[in-house]
N, C-alpha and C positions, 0 to 999 in steps of 0.2 A: 705286557711288555712290548709287544709289536707296536701298540699305540704310542707308547713313550718314545720308542726308536724313531718312528715316523715324525713325531712332534719335534724331536731333537734335530732331525735333519732339516725339517722345514724352519725351525728357529735360527739354526746356524747359517744355513743357506740364505734365509731372508735377510737377516742382519747383515751377513757378509756381502751379499750383492749390493744391498743398499749402501754400505759402507764404501764399496768400490766406486759406485756412482757419484758419491758425495765427494770422493777424492778427485774425481774427474771434473766436477764442477768447480771444485776449489783450485785445481791447476789451471782451469780456463781463466777464472777470475784473476789469478796471479799473472796473467800475461799482460795485464794493464799496467800503465805507469803508476809510480808511486805517489801518494798523497797523504799528508799527515792529518789524521782524524782523531788524535789521541788527546787533544786538549779539552778543557772543561768537562771533565768526567761526570761531575755532579749533574750538570744540564743534560749531558748525553743520557744518563740513567733515567732522569726524569722524562726526557722525550720518549724514550723506549717504553717506559711504563704507561704513560699516557696514550701514546699513538699505537703501539703494537699490542700491548696487553690490554689497555683500556678501550682501544678502538675509538679514540675521541673524534677523529676526523670523519669516521664513518657516518656520525650522526647528523651531519649537515643534510643528510637525506634519510629521515627517520624510518620509513617503511623498509627498504632494504637493509638498513642498519639493524633494525630488530630481527629481521629474518636470519641475517648473517650471525647475529649474536646467538641465536638459538643453536645453529649449527656449531658455532665456535665453542660455546660452553658445553655442548654435548661432547664435542671431540676431546676437550681438555679433561672433563670430569670422568668420561668413560675409561680414560687410561687407568683409573683405580681398579675397575673390574678386569682390565687386561692384565694387570699385575697378577691377580688370582688365577686367571686363565693360564698364564705362563707357569705359575707354580704348579697348578694341577696337571698341566701337560707334561712338565718335567718329572714330577714325582707320582703321577698316577693317582692323585687324590681327587676329591669332589668337594668344591666349595671349602677350600682350605681354611678360609678366615672366619667362617660362620660361627663356630664354637667359641673362638677367642673374643670375637667382637660383639657377640650376642645381639641386643637391640640396635647397636650401632650399625650392625652389618645390614639389618633390615632397612634402616633409615638411608644408608648409602646407596643400596641397590634400588630402593624405591625413588631416590632422587635421580639416579641414572635413568630409570625407566621414564620418568616424567620429562627429562631433558630429551630422551630419545623420541618421545611422541612429539615434542616441539620441533625437533630437528627433522622428523617426518613431514610435519606440516610445511616447514620452511622449504624442505626439499621440493615438494609438489609446487609450491608458490614459485620457486626459481625456475623450475622446468616450465611452468605456465608462462612466466615472464619472457623467457627466451624463445619458447616455441609456439605459444598461443597468442599472447599479447604482443609479441615481437617488439619489445622496447627498442626504440631506434639505436641507441648507443651499443646495444648488444648485437646488433644485426648489420653492422657496417661492413663493407666489402672485404676489409682485412679480416673479418672474423669468419669468412667463408671457408669450408673445407675442415682441416684439422682443428683449428681454434674452437669451431662450434662444436665439433664431435668431442674434443676434450672436455669442454664445459658441461656437456650433457653426460658423458661417460661417468665423471666423478659423482654426479647426482644419481645416476642409476646404481652405482656402487653403494651409495648411501642408503638407498632403499633396500638393497639386498642385505646390507649389514644390519639395519634395524630389524628387518624380518628375521634374520637368523637369531638376534638377541631374544626377541619375543618368543620365537619357537623354542629355543633353549630354555628360557625361563618358564614359559607356559606349560611345556611337557613335564618339566621337573617339578612344577607346582602340583600337577595331577598325581604324578608317580609318588610324591612325598606323601600325599593324603592317602593313596592306596596302601601304602606301607605303614599306615597308622601314625605318621609323624605330623599330621595336622597341615594347616596352610603356613607358608612361609611369611605371608602377610605383605608381600610386595605390592606396591601401589597400583600397578597396572596388570601384571601377569597373574596376580591372584583371581582376577576377574576374567581376563582373556583366556587363561589356560583352560579353566572348566568350560567356558563358552565354546571353544574350538576342539578341545581335545578329550573332554570327558566322555567315557563310554568306549573308548579305544583299549585294546589289549595292552598288557604290560610290555609285550615284545614290540608292539608298534610304537608305543611311547618311547621306548629306550632307543629305537632307530631314529625316530624324529629328533629326540634330544641330542644324539650324537651328530646328526645332520646339522642341527641348529649350532652345536658347539664347534664342530669342524668348519662349518660355513663361516662362523664369526672369525675363527683363527685364520682361515684361507683369505678372507676379505680384508683383514687387517694387514696382512703381510703382502697382499697384492697392492693394496692402497700405498703402503710404504714404499714399495719398489716401483710404483707408478709415479710417485711425486717428482723424482728428478727429471722425468720426461714431460712434465706437466706444468701449467701455469700454477698449479696448486702448491708448487715448491714454496711459495710465499708463506705457507703455514710455518715453515721453519726459519726461512730467511728474513721474514718481516722484523724479527728482533734484532739481529746484527745490523740490518739495513737501516732501521730507525735509530739505532745507537750511533751509527756512524753518519748521521744526517749532517747536511750543511747548516751550521748554526749562524752563518752570516746573514745579514738582512738581504731579503730578496731584491734582485736587481744589481747586486754587487758582483761584477764579473771578475774573474781571476786574471792575473797578469802572468805572463811568462817571465821567469826570473832572468833568463838570458837576454831578453829584450829590455827589461827594467835596467839591467847592468849597463847595457850599451847607451840607453838614453842618459843614464847618470854620468857616464863618461863623456858624452858629448855636451852635457850641460856644464861640466866642470872639467876643463882641459887639463888642470893641474892634478887631477886624481891619479892615483897610483893604479894602473891598469891591472897589474897583477893582484893587487889586493882587492880591487873591485870584483875581478872575476872570481877570486877565491870565496868572496863573501856571497856572491850570487851563485848561479848554476852554471855548469858547463853548457857550451853550446848544444842544443838538442839536435837530434838526427832530423826532426821534422817539426815544422810550425804547424801547430793545429793537429788535426786527425784525418787520416785518410782511410785507415783500417782500425779494427778493434784493439789492436796492440798499441795504438797511439792514444787511446782513451785511458782515463785513469781506472784504477781497480774498483773504485766505488761506482763509477758509471757502468762497469761490467756486472757488478753485483746488482745494481738497480735493474739491469735487463733481465736477469734470472729471477728477480723478486716480483717482477710486474704481474699483477693479478688479471690483467686484461679486462678490468671493469669498465673501461672507457669514459670514466669520469673526467679524465684530462681532455680527451677528444671532444666530449659534449660541451666543455667549457671554453674550448680553443676558438677565439674570434675568427681566425683565418679558416678553420674548418667550418664554422657556422655560416661564413660568407661564401661557401662553396669552393674554397681553394683545395689544393691537394693535400695539404699537411694534416697529418694525424699524429699527435704525440704518441698515442698507444702503438701505432705502426713503427714509430722510430724505435721504441723499445723493443718490440717483437722482431723487427729486422736486425737489431743489434744482437739479440740473443741467438738468433738463427745463424747469423754469420760467426758468432763467437763459437758456437757448437761446431760449426763446420771447420773452422780454423783449429780448434783444439783436437778434433778427430784427425785432421790431416798431420798435425804434429805428432800425435801418438802413433800414427800408421807410418808416416814416411819420414819423420825427424823434424827438429825445429827450424831447419833451413828451407823447408819445402815451400814452394811458392805456387799457388794454383792459378795465378793470373787474375784473381778477382779481388774486390775490395768492398768495404762497407759503403763507401762513397761511390756511386755510379752503378754498382751491380745490385745494390739493395735499396739505397736511399738516393733520391734523385736531387739535383740542384734546385729544381722547382720547389720541392717540398721545404728545402732549407730556407730559401729566400721568402717563402710565404709566412714564416714566423715573424711576429712582431716583438719577440722577446718581452712578453707582457708578464710572464710567470704564472698565468692562469693555471696551467697544467701543473706546475709545481705545488701551488696552493691547493689544488683540489685532490691530489693524489692522497689516498687514505693511508699510505705507508711511506711517504716522504720521498718518492722517487722523483728525480730531477732530469726530465727528458731535455730541457733547455741547455744543460751543460754539454750534452752530446751535439746537439744542434750548433751551438756556438763554436765548438772545437772543429766540427766539420766545415763550417762557414770560414773559420779562421785559416784553415788549409787552403781553401779556395782563393782567399784573398792574398794571403802571405806567401804561399808557395806557387800558385798558378796565376795570380793577378787575374782572376776570373770573378767577375761581379756584374750585376745588372748595370747598364748604362746610366741609370739615374745616380747610382752610388758613384761611378767613376767620375762624373762631373763635380760631385760634391767633395770627394777626396782630393781631386786636383785643386779645387779651390782652397781647400785647407792647407795643402802643400805650399801653394803659391801665395796665399793671402792670409793665411793664419785663421781663416774663418770659412763657413760653408758657402758664403756669398761671394759673387763675382765682383768685389769691389777692392781697390787698392787699400792697404792698411792706413796709408796716409789720408785717405778720404773718409775713414771711418766715422770721424766725429763732424763731418760736415753738416749733418742734420741739426747739431746744436747751434750752429751759426745762423740757421735760417730764422727769419722773422715770422 
């Protein structure tokens, strides 16, 4: 009874705290500007299934893709075993589904154990890639400190979790035999159990089995409540994030409705200003984005979904040539600033101003103007994150609100304004070349 009560406290507390953190993240994302991503539902479902569930874009780099697939498959399939553990914990039973499923139960647990071994191999491989091989994209300067610790911590948790699973199943295998029940026949623990635990007393085996069981439960709830504070929140957010992907062709920039309406009025002096304004959007408070609340909710969701894998940065031509820009850092900075703004609102109220902004305090102008808007980062992201949309919105603010841009652009824009073209020639002279012999 004490065990059941403790489990219920852990169950309610674990899911409750997780739910509270999810609501915080949701409220932060809702700070962003509205954008309609409800069109073309069939294409959106297809994108989500292929990219998030099928991990289609991961396989542009096969080795890390296969390693990731092993951990991903283990994470998904082992939730079946977690269902039984929750039932056993609530009702005080032991292997609740074994009798009802029969041979199917043996197959399921055996399959989970095989996936756990593959996940264990992948975990060691990922630890080696980050800490021994030091893959360049995983060891850039924005990954120093907490990001590197975060990446390693989840891998250490995975090692502990798998160890607990095999301790639980291995000791249970030996005890089952000692009680005359024969072998469970599980694919891995039926061999590991006798190898490590045979010869131990029943009391010792019972203690080890409980350590494995409770360790498994504790690690699952620790992992669950660690997610909202970690880059690994993409495990959940990858699905809605890919569903709400930008389905437009890459390179197509968004236009501000208020600006479009003004241009239409200028091009057609006879247009009804009232009707044109009603059909368009009301004048925005700000052109472009200075802080996170000026970005769209989808850009804010992107920031929470970022896996920090660095594929975007490793493919960025600006970064490759030594410029300051790192698309991964853009996403990390946006998430850090959004978390800060959200915490300030909950603590001090929605009108609180801390005197900081995303542009300037987190992301510099040098980073923004280094971007060539080539969309390489968007193409490479395995879960369809769009760093370019954030960069464009921040640059749009610099140009339209502050008239702040590199001198090279100033000359070009002046020529466009005066001559209708980027070149410093009068429009009347534009066809002179055709008259030359």
